[in-house]
C-alpha positions as CSV (number, residue, x, y, z in Angstrom):
1,X,-0.2,0.1,0.0
2,X,1.5,3.3,-1.1
3,X,1.6,6.5,0.9
4,X,-0.9,7.9,-1.5
5,X,-3.2,5.0,-1.3
6,X,-3.8,4.9,2.6
7,X,-7.2,4.2,3.8
8,X,-9.3,7.0,5.4
9,X,-8.5,7.8,8.7
10,X,-12.1,6.9,9.8
11,X,-11.6,3.4,8.6
12,X,-8.3,3.1,10.6
13,X,-10.0,4.4,13.7
14,X,-12.7,1.7,13.4
15,X,-10.1,-1.1,13.2
16,X,-8.3,0.5,16.2
17,X,-11.6,0.6,18.1
18,X,-12.3,-2.9,17.5
19,X,-8.9,-4.2,18.5
20,X,-8.2,-6.4,21.2
21,X,-4.7,-7.9,20.4
22,X,-1.8,-5.6,19.6
23,X,1.5,-7.8,18.9
24,X,4.8,-6.0,18.9
25,X,7.9,-7.7,17.3
26,X,11.1,-8.5,19.0
27,X,14.5,-7.5,17.7
28,X,15.3,-10.1,15.1
29,X,16.5,-10.9,11.4
30,X,13.9,-9.2,9.0
31,X,13.0,-12.6,7.3
32,X,12.4,-14.1,10.8
33,X,10.3,-11.1,11.9
34,X,8.1,-11.3,8.7
35,X,7.5,-14.9,9.3
36,X,6.3,-13.9,12.8
37,X,4.2,-11.4,11.8
38,X,2.7,-13.7,9.2
39,X,1.8,-16.3,12.0
40,X,0.3,-13.6,14.1
41,X,-2.0,-12.4,11.2
42,X,-3.3,-16.2,10.7
43,X,-3.9,-16.1,14.3
44,X,-6.1,-13.2,14.3
45,X,-4.0,-10.2,15.8
46,X,-5.8,-6.8,15.3
47,X,-2.8,-4.5,15.1
48,X,0.9,-5.1,14.6
49,X,3.7,-2.8,15.9
50,X,7.2,-2.9,14.1
51,X,9.7,-2.1,16.9
52,X,13.4,-2.7,15.9
53,X,16.0,-1.1,18.5
54,X,19.1,-2.4,16.5
55,X,18.2,-3.0,13.1
56,X,19.9,-0.3,10.6
57,X,17.1,2.3,9.6
58,X,17.3,1.2,5.9
59,X,16.4,-2.5,6.8
60,X,13.7,-1.3,9.1
61,X,12.3,0.7,5.9
62,X,12.3,-2.2,3.8
63,X,10.7,-4.7,6.3
64,X,8.0,-1.9,7.0
65,X,7.2,-1.6,3.4
66,X,6.7,-5.7,3.3
67,X,4.7,-5.8,6.4
68,X,2.6,-3.0,5.3
69,X,1.7,-5.1,2.3
70,X,1.1,-8.2,4.5
71,X,-1.0,-6.2,7.0
72,X,-3.1,-4.6,4.5
73,X,-3.8,-7.8,2.8
74,X,-5.0,-9.1,6.1
75,X,-7.1,-6.1,7.0
76,X,-4.8,-5.4,10.1
77,X,-3.1,-2.1,11.3
78,X,0.6,-1.9,11.2
79,X,2.3,0.5,13.4
80,X,5.9,1.6,13.3
81,X,7.6,2.3,16.6
82,X,9.7,5.8,17.1
83,X,10.7,6.0,13.4
84,X,8.1,8.5,12.1
85,X,9.6,8.7,8.5
86,X,9.6,5.1,8.2
87,X,5.9,5.1,9.0
88,X,5.2,7.9,6.3
89,X,7.3,6.2,3.6
90,X,6.4,2.6,4.1
91,X,2.6,3.2,3.9
92,X,2.2,2.1,7.6
93,X,-1.1,2.9,9.2
94,X,0.6,4.8,12.1
95,X,3.3,5.5,14.3
96,X,3.9,4.7,18.1
97,X,5.9,7.2,20.3
98,X,7.0,6.8,23.7
99,X,7.5,9.0,26.6
100,X,11.3,9.8,25.6
101,X,10.7,10.0,21.9
102,X,9.2,13.0,19.9
103,X,5.9,14.6,21.4
104,X,2.7,13.7,20.3
105,X,1.8,17.1,19.1
106,X,5.3,17.2,17.0
107,X,4.5,13.8,15.4
108,X,1.0,14.9,14.5
109,X,2.4,17.9,13.0
110,X,4.4,15.8,10.7
111,X,2.2,13.2,9.8
112,X,-0.9,15.0,9.5
113,X,-4.6,13.6,10.3
114,X,-4.5,10.6,8.3
115,X,-2.1,8.3,10.3
116,X,-2.9,6.8,13.6
117,X,-0.6,8.2,16.5
118,X,-0.1,6.2,19.5
119,X,1.5,7.1,22.7
120,X,2.6,5.7,26.1
121,X,0.9,6.7,29.6
122,X,1.0,5.2,32.9
123,X,-1.0,7.7,34.6
124,X,-4.4,9.2,34.2
125,X,-2.9,12.6,34.0
126,X,-0.5,11.4,31.3
127,X,-3.0,9.9,29.4
128,X,-5.3,12.9,29.2
129,X,-2.3,15.0,28.1
130,X,-1.5,12.6,25.3
131,X,-5.2,12.6,24.2
132,X,-5.6,16.3,24.0
133,X,-2.1,16.5,21.9
134,X,-3.5,14.5,19.3
135,X,-2.9,10.7,20.3
136,X,-5.6,8.1,18.9
137,X,-4.6,5.3,21.5
138,X,-2.4,4.5,24.5
139,X,-0.1,1.8,25.6
140,X,-0.4,1.8,29.3
141,X,1.8,-0.1,31.9
142,X,3.8,-1.9,33.0
143,X,0.7,-4.1,33.8
144,X,3.0,-6.7,35.4
145,X,6.9,-7.0,36.1
146,X,8.9,-7.2,32.8
147,X,12.5,-7.6,32.3
148,X,12.2,-5.2,29.4
149,X,11.3,-2.2,31.6
150,X,12.9,-2.8,35.0
151,X,13.4,1.0,35.6
152,X,9.5,1.5,35.5
153,X,7.1,1.2,38.4
154,X,4.4,-1.5,37.9
155,X,1.0,0.1,37.8
156,X,-0.8,-3.2,37.7
157,X,-4.1,-3.9,35.9
158,X,-5.9,-1.3,38.1
159,X,-3.6,1.2,37.0
160,X,-4.4,0.7,33.4
161,X,-7.9,0.4,34.0
162,X,-7.5,4.1,35.9
163,X,-5.8,5.4,32.7
164,X,-8.8,3.8,30.4
165,X,-11.4,5.4,32.4
166,X,-9.7,9.0,32.1
167,X,-9.5,9.1,28.4
168,X,-12.0,8.5,25.5
169,X,-9.4,6.6,23.4
170,X,-8.5,3.1,23.5
171,X,-6.0,1.9,26.0
172,X,-3.9,-1.3,25.5
173,X,-2.4,-2.9,28.6
174,X,1.3,-3.5,28.0
175,X,4.3,-5.1,30.3
176,X,4.5,-8.7,31.3
177,X,1.5,-9.9,29.8
178,X,1.0,-13.6,29.5
179,X,-2.0,-15.7,28.6
180,X,-2.3,-16.8,32.3
181,X,-2.9,-13.1,33.5
182,X,-5.4,-12.2,30.8
183,X,-8.2,-13.1,33.2
184,X,-6.9,-10.8,36.0
185,X,-6.8,-7.9,33.3
186,X,-10.4,-8.6,32.4
187,X,-11.5,-8.7,35.9
188,X,-10.3,-5.2,36.2
189,X,-12.0,-4.1,33.1
190,X,-9.0,-4.2,30.8
191,X,-10.0,-5.9,27.4
192,X,-7.1,-4.5,25.2
193,X,-3.7,-6.1,25.4
194,X,-0.2,-5.8,23.9
195,X,2.0,-8.8,23.5
196,X,5.6,-9.2,22.8
197,X,7.5,-12.0,24.4
198,X,4.8,-14.2,25.3
199,X,3.5,-14.0,21.5
200,X,7.0,-14.1,20.0
201,X,8.4,-17.0,22.1
202,X,5.5,-19.2,22.0
203,X,6.2,-22.7,20.3
204,X,3.3,-21.9,18.0
205,X,2.8,-18.2,17.8
206,X,-0.3,-18.4,15.4
207,X,-2.1,-20.8,18.1
208,X,-1.2,-18.5,20.9
209,X,-3.0,-15.6,19.5
210,X,-5.8,-17.6,19.0
211,X,-5.8,-18.7,22.6
212,X,-5.5,-15.0,23.6
213,X,-8.6,-14.2,21.4
214,X,-10.4,-17.0,23.1
215,X,-9.6,-15.5,26.4
216,X,-10.2,-12.0,25.6
217,X,-13.5,-12.4,23.3
218,X,-16.0,-14.7,25.1
219,X,-19.0,-16.2,22.8
220,X,-21.5,-13.8,22.0
221,X,-25.0,-14.3,23.4
222,X,-27.8,-15.6,21.2
223,X,-29.2,-12.2,21.1
224,X,-27.6,-8.9,21.9
225,X,-30.5,-6.7,21.7
226,X,-31.0,-3.7,19.1
227,X,-27.9,-1.9,20.2
228,X,-25.6,-4.7,19.3
229,X,-22.8,-6.2,21.5
230,X,-20.9,-3.7,23.9
231,X,-17.4,-2.4,22.3
232,X,-14.3,-2.9,24.3
233,X,-13.2,-0.3,26.8
234,X,-12.2,2.9,25.5
235,X,-12.6,4.4,22.1
236,X,-14.3,7.1,19.9
237,X,-18.0,6.6,18.8
238,X,-17.6,7.1,15.2
239,X,-21.1,6.4,14.4
240,X,-22.5,3.7,11.9
């Protein structure tokens, strides 16, 4: 999908509002990362984030272009971590910036209204600030202890739920999330999650994503009434 052929913003936001499972790539060889993402797509992931901390920028762009095509064919959002230029040039759906990266307002000025912009927030105040600056969704955590973010204070499922309650945009729990912890998150009202190591290192990544979906999306009741089933926590009402 070329930069000129990006789907309208509202379509992206509808996909984002429906998303439950957001899979984030580990560092790795481009071919291996693409195979992993392919498994996640077959398993039913709703959004993919390309995050590569050690790969040369040129290779990141090449991989992003390939993944943009793969994700578009699957109807799944592709986000690029940190690299705003790569997100724009590759035809990705958006970019995610952390608290130590470019500000949300600066990123929005660069990418304009069409791309999705994600941000990180571990407190309700930070979440509201990011939303006002133009963020379309938040990653909030760490929900549980994680070796990737040892310097950050764990906020727990309740902390993620507090951030989600403070904003109108979707909030995804991140940090130390495994399948065995999904029930605890759901009990706190958190129904959107990011997976990194648990999804990447599973013996069968495709089957692991399917198992997460089964945990997060219970079977629909026989009749959900005229209003339809409830939407996940957070998210803008975009109308019919």
